[in-house]
PDB file of the backbone (N, CA, C, O) and the ligand in Angstrom, with CONECT records:
HET     ZN  A 101       1
ATOM      1  N   MET A   1     125.439  25.558  74.146  1.00  0.00           N
ATOM      2  CA  MET A   1     124.488  26.523  74.687  1.00  0.00           C
ATOM      3  C   MET A   1     124.755  27.928  74.144  1.00  0.00           C
ATOM      4  O   MET A   1     124.517  28.919  74.835  1.00  0.00           O
ATOM      5  N   SER A   2     125.243  28.011  72.925  1.00  0.00           N
ATOM      6  CA  SER A   2     125.438  29.343  72.358  1.00  0.00           C
ATOM      7  C   SER A   2     124.210  29.769  71.547  1.00  0.00           C
ATOM      8  O   SER A   2     124.285  30.650  70.690  1.00  0.00           O
ATOM      9  N   GLN A   3     123.097  29.128  71.837  1.00  0.00           N
ATOM     10  CA  GLN A   3     121.836  29.500  71.199  1.00  0.00           C
ATOM     11  C   GLN A   3     121.350  30.829  71.759  1.00  0.00           C
ATOM     12  O   GLN A   3     121.922  31.381  72.698  1.00  0.00           O
ATOM     13  N   ASP A   4     120.291  31.317  71.160  1.00  0.00           N
ATOM     14  CA  ASP A   4     119.657  32.519  71.697  1.00  0.00           C
ATOM     15  C   ASP A   4     119.196  32.257  73.115  1.00  0.00           C
ATOM     16  O   ASP A   4     118.480  31.289  73.371  1.00  0.00           O
ATOM     17  N   ILE A   5     119.596  33.103  74.023  1.00  0.00           N
ATOM     18  CA  ILE A   5     119.122  32.924  75.387  1.00  0.00           C
ATOM     19  C   ILE A   5     118.087  33.971  75.752  1.00  0.00           C
ATOM     20  O   ILE A   5     117.503  33.942  76.836  1.00  0.00           O
ATOM     21  N   ILE A   6     117.876  34.877  74.844  1.00  0.00           N
ATOM     22  CA  ILE A   6     116.912  35.934  75.133  1.00  0.00           C
ATOM     23  C   ILE A   6     115.606  35.620  74.390  1.00  0.00           C
ATOM     24  O   ILE A   6     115.624  35.231  73.222  1.00  0.00           O
ATOM     25  N   THR A   7     114.498  35.790  75.071  1.00  0.00           N
ATOM     26  CA  THR A   7     113.207  35.487  74.463  1.00  0.00           C
ATOM     27  C   THR A   7     112.528  36.767  73.972  1.00  0.00           C
ATOM     28  O   THR A   7     112.931  37.878  74.316  1.00  0.00           O
ATOM     29  N   CYS A   8     111.492  36.578  73.162  1.00  0.00           N
ATOM     30  CA  CYS A   8     110.731  37.730  72.658  1.00  0.00           C
ATOM     31  C   CYS A   8     110.203  38.562  73.822  1.00  0.00           C
ATOM     32  O   CYS A   8     110.212  39.793  73.785  1.00  0.00           O
ATOM     33  N   GLU A   9     109.753  37.871  74.834  1.00  0.00           N
ATOM     34  CA  GLU A   9     109.209  38.562  75.997  1.00  0.00           C
ATOM     35  C   GLU A   9     110.256  39.484  76.631  1.00  0.00           C
ATOM     36  O   GLU A   9     109.967  40.621  77.003  1.00  0.00           O
ATOM     37  N   GLU A  10     111.445  38.971  76.740  1.00  0.00           N
ATOM     38  CA  GLU A  10     112.522  39.778  77.331  1.00  0.00           C
ATOM     39  C   GLU A  10     112.877  40.965  76.459  1.00  0.00           C
ATOM     40  O   GLU A  10     113.160  42.058  76.950  1.00  0.00           O
ATOM     41  N   VAL A  11     112.856  40.732  75.158  1.00  0.00           N
ATOM     42  CA  VAL A  11     113.139  41.829  74.237  1.00  0.00           C
ATOM     43  C   VAL A  11     112.099  42.931  74.412  1.00  0.00           C
ATOM     44  O   VAL A  11     112.439  44.111  74.499  1.00  0.00           O
ATOM     45  N   VAL A  12     110.834  42.535  74.462  1.00  0.00           N
ATOM     46  CA  VAL A  12     109.756  43.516  74.615  1.00  0.00           C
ATOM     47  C   VAL A  12     109.895  44.243  75.954  1.00  0.00           C
ATOM     48  O   VAL A  12     109.731  45.460  76.036  1.00  0.00           O
ATOM     49  N   ASP A  13     110.196  43.478  76.987  1.00  0.00           N
ATOM     50  CA  ASP A  13     110.402  44.052  78.313  1.00  0.00           C
ATOM     51  C   ASP A  13     111.487  45.121  78.331  1.00  0.00           C
ATOM     52  O   ASP A  13     111.386  46.116  79.050  1.00  0.00           O
ATOM     53  N   ARG A  14     112.503  44.904  77.548  1.00  0.00           N
ATOM     54  CA  ARG A  14     113.679  45.778  77.592  1.00  0.00           C
ATOM     55  C   ARG A  14     113.767  46.749  76.437  1.00  0.00           C
ATOM     56  O   ARG A  14     114.749  47.474  76.278  1.00  0.00           O
ATOM     57  N   LEU A  15     112.718  46.747  75.634  1.00  0.00           N
ATOM     58  CA  LEU A  15     112.758  47.553  74.416  1.00  0.00           C
ATOM     59  C   LEU A  15     113.076  49.019  74.678  1.00  0.00           C
ATOM     60  O   LEU A  15     113.878  49.621  73.965  1.00  0.00           O
ATOM     61  N   PHE A  16     112.451  49.589  75.692  1.00  0.00           N
ATOM     62  CA  PHE A  16     112.666  51.008  75.955  1.00  0.00           C
ATOM     63  C   PHE A  16     114.094  51.276  76.407  1.00  0.00           C
ATOM     64  O   PHE A  16     114.722  52.249  75.990  1.00  0.00           O
ATOM     65  N   GLU A  17     114.588  50.407  77.257  1.00  0.00           N
ATOM     66  CA  GLU A  17     115.976  50.560  77.701  1.00  0.00           C
ATOM     67  C   GLU A  17     116.934  50.352  76.534  1.00  0.00           C
ATOM     68  O   GLU A  17     117.956  51.026  76.406  1.00  0.00           O
ATOM     69  N   TYR A  18     116.569  49.401  75.695  1.00  0.00           N
ATOM     70  CA  TYR A  18     117.380  49.153  74.507  1.00  0.00           C
ATOM     71  C   TYR A  18     117.459  50.411  73.649  1.00  0.00           C
ATOM     72  O   TYR A  18     118.541  50.823  73.231  1.00  0.00           O
ATOM     73  N   LEU A  19     116.303  51.014  73.392  1.00  0.00           N
ATOM     74  CA  LEU A  19     116.251  52.210  72.544  1.00  0.00           C
ATOM     75  C   LEU A  19     117.005  53.371  73.181  1.00  0.00           C
ATOM     76  O   LEU A  19     117.540  54.230  72.481  1.00  0.00           O
ATOM     77  N   ASP A  20     117.044  53.391  74.495  1.00  0.00           N
ATOM     78  CA  ASP A  20     117.777  54.441  75.197  1.00  0.00           C
ATOM     79  C   ASP A  20     119.238  54.079  75.424  1.00  0.00           C
ATOM     80  O   ASP A  20     120.000  54.858  75.996  1.00  0.00           O
ATOM     81  N   SER A  21     119.622  52.882  74.967  1.00  0.00           N
ATOM     82  CA  SER A  21     120.977  52.363  75.184  1.00  0.00           C
ATOM     83  C   SER A  21     121.344  52.337  76.664  1.00  0.00           C
ATOM     84  O   SER A  21     122.466  52.673  77.043  1.00  0.00           O
ATOM     85  N   GLU A  22     120.399  51.940  77.479  1.00  0.00           N
ATOM     86  CA  GLU A  22     120.629  51.903  78.922  1.00  0.00           C
ATOM     87  C   GLU A  22     121.054  50.526  79.420  1.00  0.00           C
ATOM     88  O   GLU A  22     121.342  50.341  80.603  1.00  0.00           O
ATOM     89  N   LEU A  23     121.090  49.571  78.508  1.00  0.00           N
ATOM     90  CA  LEU A  23     121.434  48.214  78.918  1.00  0.00           C
ATOM     91  C   LEU A  23     122.935  48.019  78.874  1.00  0.00           C
ATOM     92  O   LEU A  23     123.663  48.783  78.240  1.00  0.00           O
ATOM     93  N   ASP A  24     123.380  46.981  79.560  1.00  0.00           N
ATOM     94  CA  ASP A  24     124.812  46.707  79.453  1.00  0.00           C
ATOM     95  C   ASP A  24     125.101  46.171  78.046  1.00  0.00           C
ATOM     96  O   ASP A  24     124.235  45.568  77.412  1.00  0.00           O
ATOM     97  N   PRO A  25     126.326  46.399  77.570  1.00  0.00           N
ATOM     98  CA  PRO A  25     126.641  46.088  76.170  1.00  0.00           C
ATOM     99  C   PRO A  25     126.310  44.654  75.752  1.00  0.00           C
ATOM    100  O   PRO A  25     125.900  44.435  74.612  1.00  0.00           O
ATOM    101  N   SER A  26     126.473  43.691  76.627  1.00  0.00           N
ATOM    102  CA  SER A  26     126.205  42.317  76.207  1.00  0.00           C
ATOM    103  C   SER A  26     124.715  42.065  76.026  1.00  0.00           C
ATOM    104  O   SER A  26     124.316  41.317  75.133  1.00  0.00           O
ATOM    105  N   THR A  27     123.899  42.676  76.856  1.00  0.00           N
ATOM    106  CA  THR A  27     122.442  42.559  76.691  1.00  0.00           C
ATOM    107  C   THR A  27     122.003  43.275  75.426  1.00  0.00           C
ATOM    108  O   THR A  27     121.182  42.771  74.660  1.00  0.00           O
ATOM    109  N   GLN A  28     122.553  44.436  75.226  1.00  0.00           N
ATOM    110  CA  GLN A  28     122.274  45.224  74.030  1.00  0.00           C
ATOM    111  C   GLN A  28     122.589  44.387  72.787  1.00  0.00           C
ATOM    112  O   GLN A  28     121.822  44.352  71.825  1.00  0.00           O
ATOM    113  N   GLU A  29     123.705  43.737  72.840  1.00  0.00           N
ATOM    114  CA  GLU A  29     124.171  42.882  71.746  1.00  0.00           C
ATOM    115  C   GLU A  29     123.238  41.678  71.530  1.00  0.00           C
ATOM    116  O   GLU A  29     122.939  41.309  70.394  1.00  0.00           O
ATOM    117  N   GLU A  30     122.796  41.091  72.608  1.00  0.00           N
ATOM    118  CA  GLU A  30     121.873  39.953  72.507  1.00  0.00           C
ATOM    119  C   GLU A  30     120.558  40.370  71.870  1.00  0.00           C
ATOM    120  O   GLU A  30     120.001  39.650  71.042  1.00  0.00           O
ATOM    121  N   ILE A  31     120.072  41.532  72.259  1.00  0.00           N
ATOM    122  CA  ILE A  31     118.828  42.030  71.676  1.00  0.00           C
ATOM    123  C   ILE A  31     119.042  42.318  70.196  1.00  0.00           C
ATOM    124  O   ILE A  31     118.197  41.991  69.362  1.00  0.00           O
ATOM    125  N   ASP A  32     120.171  42.930  69.877  1.00  0.00           N
ATOM    126  CA  ASP A  32     120.529  43.158  68.475  1.00  0.00           C
ATOM    127  C   ASP A  32     120.441  41.873  67.674  1.00  0.00           C
ATOM    128  O   ASP A  32     119.845  41.830  66.598  1.00  0.00           O
ATOM    129  N   ARG A  33     121.035  40.843  68.210  1.00  0.00           N
ATOM    130  CA  ARG A  33     121.041  39.551  67.520  1.00  0.00           C
ATOM    131  C   ARG A  33     119.635  39.005  67.361  1.00  0.00           C
ATOM    132  O   ARG A  33     119.261  38.489  66.308  1.00  0.00           O
ATOM    133  N   HIS A  34     118.872  39.131  68.425  1.00  0.00           N
ATOM    134  CA  HIS A  34     117.492  38.652  68.379  1.00  0.00           C
ATOM    135  C   HIS A  34     116.702  39.416  67.305  1.00  0.00           C
ATOM    136  O   HIS A  34     115.943  38.819  66.541  1.00  0.00           O
ATOM    137  N   LEU A  35     116.885  40.713  67.258  1.00  0.00           N
ATOM    138  CA  LEU A  35     116.143  41.545  66.315  1.00  0.00           C
ATOM    139  C   LEU A  35     116.471  41.204  64.868  1.00  0.00           C
ATOM    140  O   LEU A  35     115.625  41.348  63.986  1.00  0.00           O
ATOM    141  N   ARG A  36     117.673  40.760  64.628  1.00  0.00           N
ATOM    142  CA  ARG A  36     118.058  40.392  63.271  1.00  0.00           C
ATOM    143  C   ARG A  36     117.327  39.139  62.813  1.00  0.00           C
ATOM    144  O   ARG A  36     117.114  38.934  61.618  1.00  0.00           O
ATOM    145  N   ARG A  37     116.950  38.316  63.758  1.00  0.00           N
ATOM    146  CA  ARG A  37     116.297  37.059  63.394  1.00  0.00           C
ATOM    147  C   ARG A  37     114.792  37.080  63.565  1.00  0.00           C
ATOM    148  O   ARG A  37     114.068  36.345  62.894  1.00  0.00           O
ATOM    149  N   CYS A  38     114.332  37.922  64.463  1.00  0.00           N
ATOM    150  CA  CYS A  38     112.921  37.876  64.816  1.00  0.00           C
ATOM    151  C   CYS A  38     112.190  39.063  64.203  1.00  0.00           C
ATOM    152  O   CYS A  38     112.355  40.208  64.625  1.00  0.00           O
ATOM    153  N   HIS A  39     111.390  38.758  63.210  1.00  0.00           N
ATOM    154  CA  HIS A  39     110.705  39.826  62.502  1.00  0.00           C
ATOM    155  C   HIS A  39     109.695  40.551  63.406  1.00  0.00           C
ATOM    156  O   HIS A  39     109.560  41.773  63.334  1.00  0.00           O
ATOM    157  N   ASP A  40     109.004  39.810  64.236  1.00  0.00           N
ATOM    158  CA  ASP A  40     108.022  40.401  65.156  1.00  0.00           C
ATOM    159  C   ASP A  40     108.653  41.475  66.030  1.00  0.00           C
ATOM    160  O   ASP A  40     108.159  42.598  66.123  1.00  0.00           O
ATOM    161  N   CYS A  41     109.737  41.107  66.657  1.00  0.00           N
ATOM    162  CA  CYS A  41     110.399  42.052  67.561  1.00  0.00           C
ATOM    163  C   CYS A  41     111.011  43.203  66.786  1.00  0.00           C
ATOM    164  O   CYS A  41     111.024  44.343  67.250  1.00  0.00           O
ATOM    165  N   PHE A  42     111.517  42.894  65.600  1.00  0.00           N
ATOM    166  CA  PHE A  42     112.106  43.944  64.788  1.00  0.00           C
ATOM    167  C   PHE A  42     111.060  44.990  64.418  1.00  0.00           C
ATOM    168  O   PHE A  42     111.312  46.190  64.531  1.00  0.00           O
ATOM    169  N   SER A  43     109.883  44.537  63.974  1.00  0.00           N
ATOM    170  CA  SER A  43     108.824  45.491  63.612  1.00  0.00           C
ATOM    171  C   SER A  43     108.392  46.304  64.809  1.00  0.00           C
ATOM    172  O   SER A  43     108.143  47.506  64.711  1.00  0.00           O
ATOM    173  N   ARG A  44     108.309  45.636  65.931  1.00  0.00           N
ATOM    174  CA  ARG A  44     107.902  46.343  67.140  1.00  0.00           C
ATOM    175  C   ARG A  44     108.938  47.402  67.514  1.00  0.00           C
ATOM    176  O   ARG A  44     108.595  48.526  67.879  1.00  0.00           O
ATOM    177  N   LYS A  45     110.185  47.025  67.418  1.00  0.00           N
ATOM    178  CA  LYS A  45     111.267  47.949  67.740  1.00  0.00           C
ATOM    179  C   LYS A  45     111.228  49.149  66.801  1.00  0.00           C
ATOM    180  O   LYS A  45     111.345  50.290  67.247  1.00  0.00           O
ATOM    181  N   GLU A  46     111.064  48.897  65.505  1.00  0.00           N
ATOM    182  CA  GLU A  46     110.997  49.984  64.529  1.00  0.00           C
ATOM    183  C   GLU A  46     109.806  50.886  64.807  1.00  0.00           C
ATOM    184  O   GLU A  46     109.897  52.110  64.705  1.00  0.00           O
ATOM    185  N   PHE A  47     108.687  50.262  65.159  1.00  0.00           N
ATOM    186  CA  PHE A  47     107.480  51.020  65.469  1.00  0.00           C
ATOM    187  C   PHE A  47     107.733  51.946  66.658  1.00  0.00           C
ATOM    188  O   PHE A  47     107.419  53.135  66.604  1.00  0.00           O
ATOM    189  N   GLU A  48     108.291  51.403  67.711  1.00  0.00           N
ATOM    190  CA  GLU A  48     108.575  52.191  68.911  1.00  0.00           C
ATOM    191  C   GLU A  48     109.578  53.302  68.621  1.00  0.00           C
ATOM    192  O   GLU A  48     109.452  54.421  69.119  1.00  0.00           O
ATOM    193  N   ARG A  49     110.566  52.973  67.814  1.00  0.00           N
ATOM    194  CA  ARG A  49     111.597  53.949  67.518  1.00  0.00           C
ATOM    195  C   ARG A  49     111.001  55.135  66.753  1.00  0.00           C
ATOM    196  O   ARG A  49     111.279  56.294  67.060  1.00  0.00           O
ATOM    197  N   ARG A  50     110.177  54.817  65.754  1.00  0.00           N
ATOM    198  CA  ARG A  50     109.538  55.879  64.972  1.00  0.00           C
ATOM    199  C   ARG A  50     108.582  56.688  65.819  1.00  0.00           C
ATOM    200  O   ARG A  50     108.500  57.911  65.697  1.00  0.00           O
ATOM    201  N   LEU A  51     107.867  55.998  66.670  1.00  0.00           N
ATOM    202  CA  LEU A  51     106.925  56.667  67.556  1.00  0.00           C
ATOM    203  C   LEU A  51     107.660  57.675  68.437  1.00  0.00           C
ATOM    204  O   LEU A  51     107.219  58.809  68.623  1.00  0.00           O
ATOM    205  N   ARG A  52     108.788  57.226  68.970  1.00  0.00           N
ATOM    206  CA  ARG A  52     109.585  58.111  69.823  1.00  0.00           C
ATOM    207  C   ARG A  52     110.096  59.309  69.060  1.00  0.00           C
ATOM    208  O   ARG A  52     110.087  60.427  69.574  1.00  0.00           O
ATOM    209  N   GLU A  53     110.544  59.086  67.832  1.00  0.00           N
ATOM    210  CA  GLU A  53     111.026  60.185  67.012  1.00  0.00           C
ATOM    211  C   GLU A  53     109.940  61.226  66.830  1.00  0.00           C
ATOM    212  O   GLU A  53     110.186  62.429  66.905  1.00  0.00           O
ATOM    213  N   LYS A  54     108.732  60.736  66.587  1.00  0.00           N
ATOM    214  CA  LYS A  54     107.604  61.647  66.393  1.00  0.00           C
ATOM    215  C   LYS A  54     107.306  62.405  67.659  1.00  0.00           C
ATOM    216  O   LYS A  54     107.079  63.615  67.632  1.00  0.00           O
ATOM    217  N   VAL A  55     107.306  61.700  68.767  1.00  0.00           N
ATOM    218  CA  VAL A  55     107.023  62.335  70.049  1.00  0.00           C
ATOM    219  C   VAL A  55     108.085  63.383  70.351  1.00  0.00           C
ATOM    220  O   VAL A  55     107.769  64.494  70.778  1.00  0.00           O
ATOM    221  N   THR A  56     109.335  63.027  70.128  1.00  0.00           N
ATOM    222  CA  THR A  56     110.429  63.960  70.352  1.00  0.00           C
ATOM    223  C   THR A  56     110.320  65.160  69.422  1.00  0.00           C
ATOM    224  O   THR A  56     110.510  66.301  69.844  1.00  0.00           O
ATOM    225  N   ALA A  57     110.016  64.899  68.168  1.00  0.00           N
ATOM    226  CA  ALA A  57     109.920  65.970  67.179  1.00  0.00           C
ATOM    227  C   ALA A  57     108.787  66.938  67.506  1.00  0.00           C
ATOM    228  O   ALA A  57     108.904  68.142  67.278  1.00  0.00           O
ATOM    229  N   SER A  58     107.712  66.414  68.032  1.00  0.00           N
ATOM    230  CA  SER A  58     106.582  67.282  68.342  1.00  0.00           C
ATOM    231  C   SER A  58     106.793  68.008  69.671  1.00  0.00           C
ATOM    232  O   SER A  58     105.984  68.849  70.064  1.00  0.00           O
ATOM    233  N   GLY A  59     107.872  67.679  70.349  1.00  0.00           N
ATOM    234  CA  GLY A  59     108.263  68.382  71.564  1.00  0.00           C
ATOM    235  C   GLY A  59     107.334  68.160  72.741  1.00  0.00           C
ATOM    236  O   GLY A  59     107.267  68.986  73.652  1.00  0.00           O
ATOM    237  N   THR A  60     106.626  67.060  72.724  1.00  0.00           N
ATOM    238  CA  THR A  60     105.738  66.778  73.848  1.00  0.00           C
ATOM    239  C   THR A  60     105.962  65.362  74.361  1.00  0.00           C
ATOM    240  O   THR A  60     106.365  64.471  73.615  1.00  0.00           O
ATOM    241  N   GLU A  61     105.696  65.176  75.633  1.00  0.00           N
ATOM    242  CA  GLU A  61     105.847  63.868  76.259  1.00  0.00           C
ATOM    243  C   GLU A  61     104.707  62.945  75.862  1.00  0.00           C
ATOM    244  O   GLU A  61     104.822  61.719  75.893  1.00  0.00           O
ATOM    245  N   LYS A  62     103.621  63.567  75.494  1.00  0.00           N
ATOM    246  CA  LYS A  62     102.401  62.817  75.258  1.00  0.00           C
ATOM    247  C   LYS A  62     102.259  62.436  73.790  1.00  0.00           C
ATOM    248  O   LYS A  62     102.257  63.303  72.916  1.00  0.00           O
ATOM    249  N   ALA A  63     102.143  61.150  73.523  1.00  0.00           N
ATOM    250  CA  ALA A  63     101.935  60.710  72.152  1.00  0.00           C
ATOM    251  C   ALA A  63     100.524  61.078  71.718  1.00  0.00           C
ATOM    252  O   ALA A  63      99.578  61.010  72.503  1.00  0.00           O
ATOM    253  N   PRO A  64     100.401  61.466  70.459  1.00  0.00           N
ATOM    254  CA  PRO A  64      99.046  61.755  69.973  1.00  0.00           C
ATOM    255  C   PRO A  64      98.116  60.566  70.191  1.00  0.00           C
ATOM    256  O   PRO A  64      98.528  59.409  70.122  1.00  0.00           O
ATOM    257  N   GLU A  65      96.886  60.876  70.450  1.00  0.00           N
ATOM    258  CA  GLU A  65      95.900  59.847  70.802  1.00  0.00           C
ATOM    259  C   GLU A  65      95.829  58.717  69.786  1.00  0.00           C
ATOM    260  O   GLU A  65      95.741  57.547  70.160  1.00  0.00           O
ATOM    261  N   ARG A  66      95.866  59.052  68.537  1.00  0.00           N
ATOM    262  CA  ARG A  66      95.771  58.054  67.475  1.00  0.00           C
ATOM    263  C   ARG A  66      96.930  57.047  67.566  1.00  0.00           C
ATOM    264  O   ARG A  66      96.729  55.839  67.439  1.00  0.00           O
ATOM    265  N   LEU A  67      98.121  57.559  67.782  1.00  0.00           N
ATOM    266  CA  LEU A  67      99.285  56.689  67.886  1.00  0.00           C
ATOM    267  C   LEU A  67      99.222  55.829  69.135  1.00  0.00           C
ATOM    268  O   LEU A  67      99.609  54.660  69.127  1.00  0.00           O
ATOM    269  N   LYS A  68      98.734  56.421  70.190  1.00  0.00           N
ATOM    270  CA  LYS A  68      98.612  55.677  71.446  1.00  0.00           C
ATOM    271  C   LYS A  68      97.683  54.478  71.273  1.00  0.00           C
ATOM    272  O   LYS A  68      97.954  53.380  71.759  1.00  0.00           O
ATOM    273  N   GLN A  69      96.603  54.717  70.580  1.00  0.00           N
ATOM    274  CA  GLN A  69      95.666  53.629  70.329  1.00  0.00           C
ATOM    275  C   GLN A  69      96.302  52.542  69.474  1.00  0.00           C
ATOM    276  O   GLN A  69      96.054  51.355  69.687  1.00  0.00           O
ATOM    277  N   ARG A  70      97.106  52.938  68.525  1.00  0.00           N
ATOM    278  CA  ARG A  70      97.781  51.948  67.692  1.00  0.00           C
ATOM    279  C   ARG A  70      98.739  51.104  68.515  1.00  0.00           C
ATOM    280  O   ARG A  70      98.831  49.890  68.327  1.00  0.00           O
ATOM    281  N   VAL A  71      99.443  51.743  69.415  1.00  0.00           N
ATOM    282  CA  VAL A  71     100.363  51.011  70.282  1.00  0.00           C
ATOM    283  C   VAL A  71      99.593  50.018  71.132  1.00  0.00           C
ATOM    284  O   VAL A  71      99.987  48.861  71.278  1.00  0.00           O
ATOM    285  N   GLU A  72      98.497  50.488  71.686  1.00  0.00           N
ATOM    286  CA  GLU A  72      97.706  49.621  72.542  1.00  0.00           C
ATOM    287  C   GLU A  72      97.151  48.418  71.796  1.00  0.00           C
ATOM    288  O   GLU A  72      97.173  47.300  72.311  1.00  0.00           O
ATOM    289  N   SER A  73      96.654  48.642  70.585  1.00  0.00           N
ATOM    290  CA  SER A  73      96.104  47.509  69.833  1.00  0.00           C
ATOM    291  C   SER A  73      97.228  46.575  69.398  1.00  0.00           C
ATOM    292  O   SER A  73      97.039  45.361  69.322  1.00  0.00           O
ATOM    293  N   LEU A  74      98.380  47.135  69.117  1.00  0.00           N
ATOM    294  CA  LEU A  74      99.523  46.312  68.741  1.00  0.00           C
ATOM    295  C   LEU A  74      99.920  45.383  69.891  1.00  0.00           C
ATOM    296  O   LEU A  74     100.199  44.202  69.686  1.00  0.00           O
ATOM    297  N   LEU A  75      99.939  45.935  71.085  1.00  0.00           N
ATOM    298  CA  LEU A  75     100.315  45.146  72.250  1.00  0.00           C
ATOM    299  C   LEU A  75      99.289  44.064  72.543  1.00  0.00           C
ATOM    300  O   LEU A  75      99.640  42.947  72.923  1.00  0.00           O
ATOM    301  N   LYS A  76      98.022  44.403  72.364  1.00  0.00           N
ATOM    302  CA  LYS A  76      96.960  43.452  72.632  1.00  0.00           C
ATOM    303  C   LYS A  76      96.962  42.303  71.631  1.00  0.00           C
ATOM    304  O   LYS A  76      96.731  41.146  71.983  1.00  0.00           O
ATOM    305  N   ASN A  77      97.227  42.652  70.378  1.00  0.00           N
ATOM    306  CA  ASN A  77      97.154  41.639  69.323  1.00  0.00           C
ATOM    307  C   ASN A  77      98.341  40.700  69.291  1.00  0.00           C
ATOM    308  O   ASN A  77      98.309  39.682  68.600  1.00  0.00           O
ATOM    309  N   HIS A  78      99.365  41.022  70.017  1.00  0.00           N
ATOM    310  CA  HIS A  78     100.561  40.206  69.949  1.00  0.00           C
ATOM    311  C   HIS A  78     100.373  38.875  70.652  1.00  0.00           C
ATOM    312  O   HIS A  78     101.295  38.060  70.688  1.00  0.00           O
TER     313      HIS A  78
HETATM  314 ZN    ZN A 101     111.312  38.110  69.096  1.00  0.00          ZN2+
END
């Protein structure tokens, strides 16, 4: 039972906490492992990370409308 125990759904659920490093180290590690194997989750993680960088850089809590729409369509299409 040393297979992946974390699912894509769980990764997506925890993505924000993961990016903030708010998870316990073993969960963080499991997500890391999942991301190395799962291209879907990896792209999503990279997308979110870049989005956050942009939001932080622009000094506002609110993501630009265009980016918000991209996030929404990304979530819907998954
Ligand atoms: Zn995945």
